[in-house]
TORKOL-93414 format. One record per residue (C-alpha): residue in one letter; x negated, y negated, z. Coordinates in steps of 0.05 Angstrom, whole numbers. Layout:
<recs>
<rec><rest>A</rest><xx>X</xx><yy>Y</yy><zz>Z</zz></rec>
...
</recs>
This chain:
<recs>
<rec><rest>X</rest><xx>0</xx><yy>0</yy><zz>0</zz></rec>
<rec><rest>X</rest><xx>-56</xx><yy>-49</yy><zz>15</zz></rec>
<rec><rest>X</rest><xx>-77</xx><yy>-46</yy><zz>-58</zz></rec>
<rec><rest>X</rest><xx>-14</xx><yy>-81</yy><zz>-82</zz></rec>
<rec><rest>X</rest><xx>-33</xx><yy>-144</yy><zz>-119</zz></rec>
<rec><rest>X</rest><xx>12</xx><yy>-205</yy><zz>-124</zz></rec>
<rec><rest>X</rest><xx>34</xx><yy>-216</yy><zz>-195</zz></rec>
<rec><rest>X</rest><xx>86</xx><yy>-267</yy><zz>-176</zz></rec>
<rec><rest>X</rest><xx>89</xx><yy>-320</yy><zz>-121</zz></rec>
<rec><rest>X</rest><xx>133</xx><yy>-378</yy><zz>-100</zz></rec>
<rec><rest>X</rest><xx>78</xx><yy>-413</yy><zz>-60</zz></rec>
<rec><rest>X</rest><xx>84</xx><yy>-376</yy><zz>6</zz></rec>
<rec><rest>X</rest><xx>31</xx><yy>-375</yy><zz>61</zz></rec>
<rec><rest>X</rest><xx>-19</xx><yy>-428</yy><zz>85</zz></rec>
<rec><rest>X</rest><xx>35</xx><yy>-464</yy><zz>126</zz></rec>
<rec><rest>X</rest><xx>16</xx><yy>-524</yy><zz>169</zz></rec>
<rec><rest>X</rest><xx>-11</xx><yy>-520</yy><zz>239</zz></rec>
<rec><rest>X</rest><xx>18</xx><yy>-577</yy><zz>280</zz></rec>
<rec><rest>X</rest><xx>-3</xx><yy>-600</yy><zz>349</zz></rec>
<rec><rest>X</rest><xx>57</xx><yy>-615</yy><zz>394</zz></rec>
<rec><rest>X</rest><xx>26</xx><yy>-673</yy><zz>433</zz></rec>
<rec><rest>X</rest><xx>92</xx><yy>-702</yy><zz>458</zz></rec>
<rec><rest>X</rest><xx>113</xx><yy>-635</yy><zz>487</zz></rec>
<rec><rest>X</rest><xx>44</xx><yy>-629</yy><zz>518</zz></rec>
<rec><rest>X</rest><xx>55</xx><yy>-695</yy><zz>554</zz></rec>
<rec><rest>X</rest><xx>126</xx><yy>-676</yy><zz>573</zz></rec>
<rec><rest>X</rest><xx>103</xx><yy>-611</yy><zz>606</zz></rec>
<rec><rest>X</rest><xx>38</xx><yy>-640</yy><zz>635</zz></rec>
<rec><rest>X</rest><xx>1</xx><yy>-588</yy><zz>595</zz></rec>
<rec><rest>X</rest><xx>-73</xx><yy>-580</yy><zz>611</zz></rec>
<rec><rest>X</rest><xx>-90</xx><yy>-539</yy><zz>550</zz></rec>
<rec><rest>X</rest><xx>-62</xx><yy>-547</yy><zz>480</zz></rec>
<rec><rest>X</rest><xx>5</xx><yy>-530</yy><zz>447</zz></rec>
<rec><rest>X</rest><xx>7</xx><yy>-518</yy><zz>372</zz></rec>
<rec><rest>X</rest><xx>61</xx><yy>-497</yy><zz>324</zz></rec>
<rec><rest>X</rest><xx>53</xx><yy>-453</yy><zz>263</zz></rec>
<rec><rest>X</rest><xx>104</xx><yy>-483</yy><zz>215</zz></rec>
<rec><rest>X</rest><xx>131</xx><yy>-420</yy><zz>182</zz></rec>
<rec><rest>X</rest><xx>195</xx><yy>-457</yy><zz>167</zz></rec>
<rec><rest>X</rest><xx>156</xx><yy>-491</yy><zz>111</zz></rec>
<rec><rest>X</rest><xx>151</xx><yy>-428</yy><zz>69</zz></rec>
<rec><rest>X</rest><xx>189</xx><yy>-431</yy><zz>3</zz></rec>
<rec><rest>X</rest><xx>256</xx><yy>-405</yy><zz>29</zz></rec>
<rec><rest>X</rest><xx>248</xx><yy>-434</yy><zz>98</zz></rec>
<rec><rest>X</rest><xx>222</xx><yy>-375</yy><zz>138</zz></rec>
<rec><rest>X</rest><xx>163</xx><yy>-329</yy><zz>150</zz></rec>
<rec><rest>X</rest><xx>200</xx><yy>-273</yy><zz>113</zz></rec>
<rec><rest>X</rest><xx>170</xx><yy>-298</yy><zz>47</zz></rec>
<rec><rest>X</rest><xx>102</xx><yy>-269</yy><zz>66</zz></rec>
<rec><rest>X</rest><xx>130</xx><yy>-199</yy><zz>66</zz></rec>
<rec><rest>X</rest><xx>181</xx><yy>-208</yy><zz>10</zz></rec>
<rec><rest>X</rest><xx>128</xx><yy>-225</yy><zz>-41</zz></rec>
<rec><rest>X</rest><xx>93</xx><yy>-159</yy><zz>-29</zz></rec>
<rec><rest>X</rest><xx>157</xx><yy>-119</yy><zz>-30</zz></rec>
<rec><rest>X</rest><xx>180</xx><yy>-150</yy><zz>-95</zz></rec>
<rec><rest>X</rest><xx>112</xx><yy>-137</yy><zz>-126</zz></rec>
<rec><rest>X</rest><xx>116</xx><yy>-65</yy><zz>-102</zz></rec>
<rec><rest>X</rest><xx>185</xx><yy>-58</yy><zz>-134</zz></rec>
<rec><rest>X</rest><xx>157</xx><yy>-83</yy><zz>-200</zz></rec>
<rec><rest>X</rest><xx>98</xx><yy>-35</yy><zz>-195</zz></rec>
<rec><rest>X</rest><xx>146</xx><yy>23</yy><zz>-183</zz></rec>
<rec><rest>X</rest><xx>191</xx><yy>-1</yy><zz>-241</zz></rec>
<rec><rest>X</rest><xx>252</xx><yy>-6</yy><zz>-195</zz></rec>
<rec><rest>X</rest><xx>314</xx><yy>-41</yy><zz>-223</zz></rec>
<rec><rest>X</rest><xx>331</xx><yy>-72</yy><zz>-157</zz></rec>
<rec><rest>X</rest><xx>319</xx><yy>-79</yy><zz>-83</zz></rec>
<rec><rest>X</rest><xx>363</xx><yy>-73</yy><zz>-21</zz></rec>
<rec><rest>X</rest><xx>355</xx><yy>-95</yy><zz>50</zz></rec>
<rec><rest>X</rest><xx>391</xx><yy>-105</yy><zz>116</zz></rec>
<rec><rest>X</rest><xx>390</xx><yy>-176</yy><zz>140</zz></rec>
<rec><rest>X</rest><xx>416</xx><yy>-226</yy><zz>190</zz></rec>
<rec><rest>X</rest><xx>402</xx><yy>-282</yy><zz>140</zz></rec>
<rec><rest>X</rest><xx>329</xx><yy>-300</yy><zz>131</zz></rec>
<rec><rest>X</rest><xx>308</xx><yy>-237</yy><zz>95</zz></rec>
<rec><rest>X</rest><xx>369</xx><yy>-243</yy><zz>50</zz></rec>
<rec><rest>X</rest><xx>350</xx><yy>-313</yy><zz>30</zz></rec>
<rec><rest>X</rest><xx>277</xx><yy>-294</yy><zz>19</zz></rec>
<rec><rest>X</rest><xx>285</xx><yy>-230</yy><zz>-21</zz></rec>
<rec><rest>X</rest><xx>341</xx><yy>-259</yy><zz>-64</zz></rec>
<rec><rest>X</rest><xx>296</xx><yy>-316</yy><zz>-86</zz></rec>
<rec><rest>X</rest><xx>237</xx><yy>-270</yy><zz>-104</zz></rec>
<rec><rest>X</rest><xx>285</xx><yy>-222</yy><zz>-138</zz></rec>
<rec><rest>X</rest><xx>313</xx><yy>-279</yy><zz>-180</zz></rec>
<rec><rest>X</rest><xx>243</xx><yy>-299</yy><zz>-201</zz></rec>
<rec><rest>X</rest><xx>231</xx><yy>-228</yy><zz>-227</zz></rec>
<rec><rest>X</rest><xx>301</xx><yy>-212</yy><zz>-254</zz></rec>
<rec><rest>X</rest><xx>311</xx><yy>-155</yy><zz>-204</zz></rec>
<rec><rest>X</rest><xx>379</xx><yy>-138</yy><zz>-175</zz></rec>
<rec><rest>X</rest><xx>384</xx><yy>-154</yy><zz>-101</zz></rec>
<rec><rest>X</rest><xx>434</xx><yy>-122</yy><zz>-53</zz></rec>
<rec><rest>X</rest><xx>436</xx><yy>-148</yy><zz>18</zz></rec>
<rec><rest>X</rest><xx>475</xx><yy>-115</yy><zz>75</zz></rec>
<rec><rest>X</rest><xx>494</xx><yy>-165</yy><zz>128</zz></rec>
<rec><rest>X</rest><xx>537</xx><yy>-168</yy><zz>192</zz></rec>
<rec><rest>X</rest><xx>603</xx><yy>-202</yy><zz>177</zz></rec>
<rec><rest>X</rest><xx>589</xx><yy>-257</yy><zz>228</zz></rec>
<rec><rest>X</rest><xx>523</xx><yy>-280</yy><zz>198</zz></rec>
<rec><rest>X</rest><xx>519</xx><yy>-357</yy><zz>197</zz></rec>
<rec><rest>X</rest><xx>542</xx><yy>-381</yy><zz>128</zz></rec>
<rec><rest>X</rest><xx>483</xx><yy>-430</yy><zz>125</zz></rec>
<rec><rest>X</rest><xx>436</xx><yy>-370</yy><zz>122</zz></rec>
<rec><rest>X</rest><xx>476</xx><yy>-339</yy><zz>64</zz></rec>
<rec><rest>X</rest><xx>479</xx><yy>-398</yy><zz>17</zz></rec>
<rec><rest>X</rest><xx>409</xx><yy>-387</yy><zz>-9</zz></rec>
<rec><rest>X</rest><xx>422</xx><yy>-314</yy><zz>-23</zz></rec>
<rec><rest>X</rest><xx>488</xx><yy>-328</yy><zz>-58</zz></rec>
<rec><rest>X</rest><xx>460</xx><yy>-382</yy><zz>-103</zz></rec>
<rec><rest>X</rest><xx>402</xx><yy>-337</yy><zz>-121</zz></rec>
<rec><rest>X</rest><xx>451</xx><yy>-284</yy><zz>-145</zz></rec>
<rec><rest>X</rest><xx>445</xx><yy>-232</yy><zz>-91</zz></rec>
<rec><rest>X</rest><xx>503</xx><yy>-184</yy><zz>-79</zz></rec>
<rec><rest>X</rest><xx>523</xx><yy>-190</yy><zz>-7</zz></rec>
<rec><rest>X</rest><xx>553</xx><yy>-129</yy><zz>27</zz></rec>
<rec><rest>X</rest><xx>586</xx><yy>-150</yy><zz>92</zz></rec>
<rec><rest>X</rest><xx>600</xx><yy>-97</yy><zz>144</zz></rec>
<rec><rest>X</rest><xx>632</xx><yy>-95</yy><zz>213</zz></rec>
<rec><rest>X</rest><xx>574</xx><yy>-81</yy><zz>259</zz></rec>
<rec><rest>X</rest><xx>506</xx><yy>-107</yy><zz>279</zz></rec>
<rec><rest>X</rest><xx>438</xx><yy>-108</yy><zz>246</zz></rec>
<rec><rest>X</rest><xx>424</xx><yy>-35</yy><zz>262</zz></rec>
<rec><rest>X</rest><xx>488</xx><yy>-14</yy><zz>226</zz></rec>
<rec><rest>X</rest><xx>464</xx><yy>-54</yy><zz>166</zz></rec>
<rec><rest>X</rest><xx>398</xx><yy>-17</yy><zz>165</zz></rec>
<rec><rest>X</rest><xx>435</xx><yy>49</yy><zz>162</zz></rec>
<rec><rest>X</rest><xx>478</xx><yy>25</yy><zz>104</zz></rec>
<rec><rest>X</rest><xx>419</xx><yy>-4</yy><zz>66</zz></rec>
<rec><rest>X</rest><xx>383</xx><yy>63</yy><zz>69</zz></rec>
<rec><rest>X</rest><xx>444</xx><yy>97</yy><zz>37</zz></rec>
<rec><rest>X</rest><xx>448</xx><yy>45</yy><zz>-18</zz></rec>
<rec><rest>X</rest><xx>374</xx><yy>51</yy><zz>-34</zz></rec>
<rec><rest>X</rest><xx>381</xx><yy>126</yy><zz>-43</zz></rec>
<rec><rest>X</rest><xx>444</xx><yy>121</yy><zz>-85</zz></rec>
<rec><rest>X</rest><xx>422</xx><yy>63</yy><zz>-130</zz></rec>
<rec><rest>X</rest><xx>348</xx><yy>84</yy><zz>-131</zz></rec>
<rec><rest>X</rest><xx>329</xx><yy>15</yy><zz>-108</zz></rec>
<rec><rest>X</rest><xx>268</xx><yy>-3</yy><zz>-66</zz></rec>
<rec><rest>X</rest><xx>288</xx><yy>-5</yy><zz>8</zz></rec>
<rec><rest>X</rest><xx>260</xx><yy>-69</yy><zz>37</zz></rec>
<rec><rest>X</rest><xx>256</xx><yy>-90</yy><zz>109</zz></rec>
<rec><rest>X</rest><xx>212</xx><yy>-90</yy><zz>171</zz></rec>
<rec><rest>X</rest><xx>170</xx><yy>-31</yy><zz>147</zz></rec>
<rec><rest>X</rest><xx>95</xx><yy>-23</yy><zz>136</zz></rec>
<rec><rest>X</rest><xx>90</xx><yy>-64</yy><zz>72</zz></rec>
<rec><rest>X</rest><xx>124</xx><yy>-124</yy><zz>103</zz></rec>
<rec><rest>X</rest><xx>79</xx><yy>-119</yy><zz>164</zz></rec>
<rec><rest>X</rest><xx>18</xx><yy>-121</yy><zz>118</zz></rec>
<rec><rest>X</rest><xx>44</xx><yy>-184</yy><zz>84</zz></rec>
<rec><rest>X</rest><xx>57</xx><yy>-219</yy><zz>151</zz></rec>
<rec><rest>X</rest><xx>-13</xx><yy>-205</yy><zz>177</zz></rec>
<rec><rest>X</rest><xx>-33</xx><yy>-267</yy><zz>138</zz></rec>
<rec><rest>X</rest><xx>-4</xx><yy>-309</yy><zz>194</zz></rec>
<rec><rest>X</rest><xx>-57</xx><yy>-280</yy><zz>241</zz></rec>
<rec><rest>X</rest><xx>-111</xx><yy>-290</yy><zz>188</zz></rec>
<rec><rest>X</rest><xx>-94</xx><yy>-363</yy><zz>179</zz></rec>
<rec><rest>X</rest><xx>-92</xx><yy>-377</yy><zz>254</zz></rec>
<rec><rest>X</rest><xx>-158</xx><yy>-340</yy><zz>264</zz></rec>
<rec><rest>X</rest><xx>-189</xx><yy>-382</yy><zz>209</zz></rec>
<rec><rest>X</rest><xx>-161</xx><yy>-448</yy><zz>235</zz></rec>
<rec><rest>X</rest><xx>-222</xx><yy>-466</yy><zz>276</zz></rec>
<rec><rest>X</rest><xx>-181</xx><yy>-464</yy><zz>340</zz></rec>
<rec><rest>X</rest><xx>-194</xx><yy>-407</yy><zz>388</zz></rec>
<rec><rest>X</rest><xx>-124</xx><yy>-391</yy><zz>413</zz></rec>
<rec><rest>X</rest><xx>-114</xx><yy>-358</yy><zz>480</zz></rec>
<rec><rest>X</rest><xx>-44</xx><yy>-334</yy><zz>463</zz></rec>
<rec><rest>X</rest><xx>12</xx><yy>-337</yy><zz>412</zz></rec>
<rec><rest>X</rest><xx>86</xx><yy>-337</yy><zz>428</zz></rec>
<rec><rest>X</rest><xx>133</xx><yy>-305</yy><zz>378</zz></rec>
<rec><rest>X</rest><xx>207</xx><yy>-287</yy><zz>374</zz></rec>
<rec><rest>X</rest><xx>218</xx><yy>-212</yy><zz>377</zz></rec>
<rec><rest>X</rest><xx>275</xx><yy>-174</yy><zz>343</zz></rec>
<rec><rest>X</rest><xx>245</xx><yy>-113</yy><zz>309</zz></rec>
<rec><rest>X</rest><xx>176</xx><yy>-135</yy><zz>333</zz></rec>
<rec><rest>X</rest><xx>145</xx><yy>-131</yy><zz>264</zz></rec>
<rec><rest>X</rest><xx>120</xx><yy>-203</yy><zz>261</zz></rec>
<rec><rest>X</rest><xx>85</xx><yy>-202</yy><zz>328</zz></rec>
<rec><rest>X</rest><xx>52</xx><yy>-136</yy><zz>311</zz></rec>
<rec><rest>X</rest><xx>30</xx><yy>-163</yy><zz>244</zz></rec>
<rec><rest>X</rest><xx>0</xx><yy>-226</yy><zz>274</zz></rec>
<rec><rest>X</rest><xx>-38</xx><yy>-186</yy><zz>327</zz></rec>
<rec><rest>X</rest><xx>-68</xx><yy>-142</yy><zz>272</zz></rec>
<rec><rest>X</rest><xx>-85</xx><yy>-203</yy><zz>230</zz></rec>
<rec><rest>X</rest><xx>-123</xx><yy>-234</yy><zz>288</zz></rec>
<rec><rest>X</rest><xx>-157</xx><yy>-167</yy><zz>303</zz></rec>
<rec><rest>X</rest><xx>-183</xx><yy>-163</yy><zz>232</zz></rec>
<rec><rest>X</rest><xx>-220</xx><yy>-228</yy><zz>247</zz></rec>
<rec><rest>X</rest><xx>-244</xx><yy>-202</yy><zz>314</zz></rec>
<rec><rest>X</rest><xx>-198</xx><yy>-246</yy><zz>356</zz></rec>
<rec><rest>X</rest><xx>-151</xx><yy>-218</yy><zz>408</zz></rec>
<rec><rest>X</rest><xx>-104</xx><yy>-271</yy><zz>437</zz></rec>
<rec><rest>X</rest><xx>-48</xx><yy>-251</yy><zz>483</zz></rec>
<rec><rest>X</rest><xx>15</xx><yy>-228</yy><zz>447</zz></rec>
<rec><rest>X</rest><xx>73</xx><yy>-262</yy><zz>484</zz></rec>
<rec><rest>X</rest><xx>141</xx><yy>-239</yy><zz>458</zz></rec>
<rec><rest>X</rest><xx>208</xx><yy>-272</yy><zz>469</zz></rec>
<rec><rest>X</rest><xx>276</xx><yy>-239</yy><zz>463</zz></rec>
<rec><rest>X</rest><xx>346</xx><yy>-266</yy><zz>472</zz></rec>
<rec><rest>X</rest><xx>381</xx><yy>-244</yy><zz>536</zz></rec>
<rec><rest>X</rest><xx>431</xx><yy>-191</yy><zz>514</zz></rec>
<rec><rest>X</rest><xx>388</xx><yy>-168</yy><zz>456</zz></rec>
<rec><rest>X</rest><xx>326</xx><yy>-151</yy><zz>495</zz></rec>
<rec><rest>X</rest><xx>313</xx><yy>-75</yy><zz>495</zz></rec>
<rec><rest>X</rest><xx>237</xx><yy>-84</yy><zz>490</zz></rec>
<rec><rest>X</rest><xx>236</xx><yy>-135</yy><zz>546</zz></rec>
<rec><rest>X</rest><xx>276</xx><yy>-89</yy><zz>591</zz></rec>
<rec><rest>X</rest><xx>230</xx><yy>-30</yy><zz>577</zz></rec>
<rec><rest>X</rest><xx>169</xx><yy>-73</yy><zz>591</zz></rec>
<rec><rest>X</rest><xx>197</xx><yy>-100</yy><zz>656</zz></rec>
<rec><rest>X</rest><xx>216</xx><yy>-31</yy><zz>681</zz></rec>
<rec><rest>X</rest><xx>157</xx><yy>6</yy><zz>652</zz></rec>
<rec><rest>X</rest><xx>204</xx><yy>54</yy><zz>617</zz></rec>
<rec><rest>X</rest><xx>221</xx><yy>77</yy><zz>547</zz></rec>
<rec><rest>X</rest><xx>261</xx><yy>31</yy><zz>502</zz></rec>
<rec><rest>X</rest><xx>336</xx><yy>43</yy><zz>507</zz></rec>
<rec><rest>X</rest><xx>380</xx><yy>20</yy><zz>449</zz></rec>
<rec><rest>X</rest><xx>430</xx><yy>-36</yy><zz>463</zz></rec>
<rec><rest>X</rest><xx>492</xx><yy>-16</yy><zz>424</zz></rec>
<rec><rest>X</rest><xx>522</xx><yy>-86</yy><zz>418</zz></rec>
<rec><rest>X</rest><xx>466</xx><yy>-137</yy><zz>424</zz></rec>
<rec><rest>X</rest><xx>487</xx><yy>-208</yy><zz>439</zz></rec>
<rec><rest>X</rest><xx>447</xx><yy>-273</yy><zz>433</zz></rec>
<rec><rest>X</rest><xx>456</xx><yy>-339</yy><zz>399</zz></rec>
<rec><rest>X</rest><xx>390</xx><yy>-327</yy><zz>363</zz></rec>
<rec><rest>X</rest><xx>418</xx><yy>-286</yy><zz>306</zz></rec>
<rec><rest>X</rest><xx>351</xx><yy>-271</yy><zz>273</zz></rec>
<rec><rest>X</rest><xx>329</xx><yy>-231</yy><zz>334</zz></rec>
<rec><rest>X</rest><xx>396</xx><yy>-200</yy><zz>352</zz></rec>
<rec><rest>X</rest><xx>369</xx><yy>-128</yy><zz>346</zz></rec>
<rec><rest>X</rest><xx>389</xx><yy>-71</yy><zz>392</zz></rec>
<rec><rest>X</rest><xx>346</xx><yy>-16</yy><zz>362</zz></rec>
<rec><rest>X</rest><xx>278</xx><yy>-47</yy><zz>344</zz></rec>
<rec><rest>X</rest><xx>240</xx><yy>-12</yy><zz>289</zz></rec>
<rec><rest>X</rest><xx>172</xx><yy>-32</yy><zz>316</zz></rec>
<rec><rest>X</rest><xx>191</xx><yy>-31</yy><zz>390</zz></rec>
<rec><rest>X</rest><xx>139</xx><yy>20</yy><zz>413</zz></rec>
<rec><rest>X</rest><xx>84</xx><yy>-12</yy><zz>372</zz></rec>
<rec><rest>X</rest><xx>103</xx><yy>-79</yy><zz>402</zz></rec>
<rec><rest>X</rest><xx>96</xx><yy>-52</yy><zz>473</zz></rec>
<rec><rest>X</rest><xx>29</xx><yy>-21</yy><zz>456</zz></rec>
<rec><rest>X</rest><xx>-1</xx><yy>-84</yy><zz>426</zz></rec>
<rec><rest>X</rest><xx>26</xx><yy>-128</yy><zz>482</zz></rec>
<rec><rest>X</rest><xx>-9</xx><yy>-83</yy><zz>532</zz></rec>
<rec><rest>X</rest><xx>-74</xx><yy>-82</yy><zz>492</zz></rec>
<rec><rest>X</rest><xx>-77</xx><yy>-158</yy><zz>489</zz></rec>
<rec><rest>X</rest><xx>-57</xx><yy>-168</yy><zz>562</zz></rec>
<rec><rest>X</rest><xx>6</xx><yy>-203</yy><zz>538</zz></rec>
<rec><rest>X</rest><xx>78</xx><yy>-200</yy><zz>561</zz></rec>
<rec><rest>X</rest><xx>149</xx><yy>-199</yy><zz>536</zz></rec>
<rec><rest>X</rest><xx>212</xx><yy>-226</yy><zz>568</zz></rec>
<rec><rest>X</rest><xx>280</xx><yy>-253</yy><zz>550</zz></rec>
<rec><rest>X</rest><xx>311</xx><yy>-323</yy><zz>554</zz></rec>
<rec><rest>X</rest><xx>383</xx><yy>-345</yy><zz>559</zz></rec>
<rec><rest>X</rest><xx>422</xx><yy>-379</yy><zz>503</zz></rec>
<rec><rest>X</rest><xx>424</xx><yy>-445</yy><zz>542</zz></rec>
<rec><rest>X</rest><xx>348</xx><yy>-444</yy><zz>548</zz></rec>
<rec><rest>X</rest><xx>341</xx><yy>-434</yy><zz>473</zz></rec>
<rec><rest>X</rest><xx>389</xx><yy>-491</yy><zz>456</zz></rec>
<rec><rest>X</rest><xx>352</xx><yy>-537</yy><zz>504</zz></rec>
<rec><rest>X</rest><xx>285</xx><yy>-519</yy><zz>473</zz></rec>
<rec><rest>X</rest><xx>313</xx><yy>-530</yy><zz>403</zz></rec>
<rec><rest>X</rest><xx>334</xx><yy>-600</yy><zz>423</zz></rec>
<rec><rest>X</rest><xx>267</xx><yy>-615</yy><zz>455</zz></rec>
<rec><rest>X</rest><xx>230</xx><yy>-594</yy><zz>392</zz></rec>
<rec><rest>X</rest><xx>274</xx><yy>-638</yy><zz>349</zz></rec>
<rec><rest>X</rest><xx>276</xx><yy>-700</yy><zz>392</zz></rec>
<rec><rest>X</rest><xx>204</xx><yy>-697</yy><zz>418</zz></rec>
<rec><rest>X</rest><xx>168</xx><yy>-674</yy><zz>355</zz></rec>
<rec><rest>X</rest><xx>217</xx><yy>-683</yy><zz>297</zz></rec>
<rec><rest>X</rest><xx>215</xx><yy>-608</yy><zz>284</zz></rec>
<rec><rest>X</rest><xx>283</xx><yy>-576</yy><zz>271</zz></rec>
<rec><rest>X</rest><xx>280</xx><yy>-500</yy><zz>275</zz></rec>
<rec><rest>X</rest><xx>331</xx><yy>-445</yy><zz>281</zz></rec>
<rec><rest>X</rest><xx>349</xx><yy>-417</yy><zz>349</zz></rec>
<rec><rest>X</rest><xx>304</xx><yy>-356</yy><zz>342</zz></rec>
<rec><rest>X</rest><xx>244</xx><yy>-400</yy><zz>330</zz></rec>
<rec><rest>X</rest><xx>264</xx><yy>-446</yy><zz>388</zz></rec>
<rec><rest>X</rest><xx>262</xx><yy>-386</yy><zz>434</zz></rec>
<rec><rest>X</rest><xx>186</xx><yy>-391</yy><zz>434</zz></rec>
<rec><rest>X</rest><xx>188</xx><yy>-459</yy><zz>468</zz></rec>
<rec><rest>X</rest><xx>241</xx><yy>-434</yy><zz>515</zz></rec>
<rec><rest>X</rest><xx>194</xx><yy>-378</yy><zz>535</zz></rec>
<rec><rest>X</rest><xx>135</xx><yy>-425</yy><zz>542</zz></rec>
<rec><rest>X</rest><xx>175</xx><yy>-471</yy><zz>588</zz></rec>
<rec><rest>X</rest><xx>197</xx><yy>-411</yy><zz>630</zz></rec>
<rec><rest>X</rest><xx>125</xx><yy>-390</yy><zz>645</zz></rec>
<rec><rest>X</rest><xx>89</xx><yy>-456</yy><zz>638</zz></rec>
<rec><rest>X</rest><xx>58</xx><yy>-454</yy><zz>707</zz></rec>
<rec><rest>X</rest><xx>23</xx><yy>-389</yy><zz>691</zz></rec>
<rec><rest>X</rest><xx>-7</xx><yy>-410</yy><zz>624</zz></rec>
<rec><rest>X</rest><xx>-12</xx><yy>-486</yy><zz>624</zz></rec>
<rec><rest>X</rest><xx>-88</xx><yy>-486</yy><zz>618</zz></rec>
<rec><rest>X</rest><xx>-87</xx><yy>-444</yy><zz>554</zz></rec>
<rec><rest>X</rest><xx>-88</xx><yy>-460</yy><zz>480</zz></rec>
<rec><rest>X</rest><xx>-21</xx><yy>-434</yy><zz>456</zz></rec>
<rec><rest>X</rest><xx>10</xx><yy>-430</yy><zz>387</zz></rec>
<rec><rest>X</rest><xx>85</xx><yy>-423</yy><zz>378</zz></rec>
<rec><rest>X</rest><xx>106</xx><yy>-385</yy><zz>316</zz></rec>
<rec><rest>X</rest><xx>164</xx><yy>-427</yy><zz>290</zz></rec>
<rec><rest>X</rest><xx>194</xx><yy>-375</yy><zz>245</zz></rec>
<rec><rest>X</rest><xx>251</xx><yy>-409</yy><zz>209</zz></rec>
<rec><rest>X</rest><xx>285</xx><yy>-475</yy><zz>192</zz></rec>
<rec><rest>X</rest><xx>343</xx><yy>-501</yy><zz>232</zz></rec>
<rec><rest>X</rest><xx>377</xx><yy>-521</yy><zz>167</zz></rec>
<rec><rest>X</rest><xx>394</xx><yy>-447</yy><zz>157</zz></rec>
<rec><rest>X</rest><xx>441</xx><yy>-443</yy><zz>215</zz></rec>
<rec><rest>X</rest><xx>478</xx><yy>-508</yy><zz>201</zz></rec>
<rec><rest>X</rest><xx>499</xx><yy>-515</yy><zz>273</zz></rec>
<rec><rest>X</rest><xx>549</xx><yy>-458</yy><zz>267</zz></rec>
<rec><rest>X</rest><xx>522</xx><yy>-414</yy><zz>323</zz></rec>
</recs>
């Protein structure tokens, strides 16, 4: 898989690294707080880093189309790259997905398949469609993880020696990818994962030092991380342990407060899942306030349209 070469691109990767000086002052921070602006990728989220590899893989395998499960961001991303390459794109989504996240996919020509259920139900349905249509099954699998390692590479090459990164965790794929990207550059910052309370099976397992137990009906305002059966849950736990990191959950009200702080203090408007990183940082600020921290701001707030 690592040999896949990009034959198409929409200009993904190399997103800005922004220092959040106003928030540093607000929190009396003794170290530094940075933000990796993944919301500035072509379709407004980090998903583009993995989508470009998956679409190139589909072309290499001469597939006629691709299919994925999504809560919005992956739908927008894959549909854009599929449109660029004239591939069919089927997306299985929960019926209550914010319409702001679906507009991009619709206008790019994706076929949306809405089902009653959560993200995990969508994954099951996408697998069936891939087999029936002989499409490439896309999602938080190995190929996407390889594409998203570039976040870690860029941070490691930034000239800033980060002590930790804070990332939203649904399936856990992004955090694992960033950790591996850093490791390839011989850097090992703490992996600090944030989940939404009510959709936090990895956090619960970490707290209780037990195996991950699926949450049948996950609930959180942060729709992009509303996952009850995380695909990379065990790998996430392993890498958090290896980097002396941590994972915990935050409440919806903390996420919304953090979203407002980012917007009004720094002019950065991100979706609720991305804002969970600042919510987490505020929760544990007394433990890490001397560190150089980077928040992975995964997606644009324009996607949600205030409908959550």
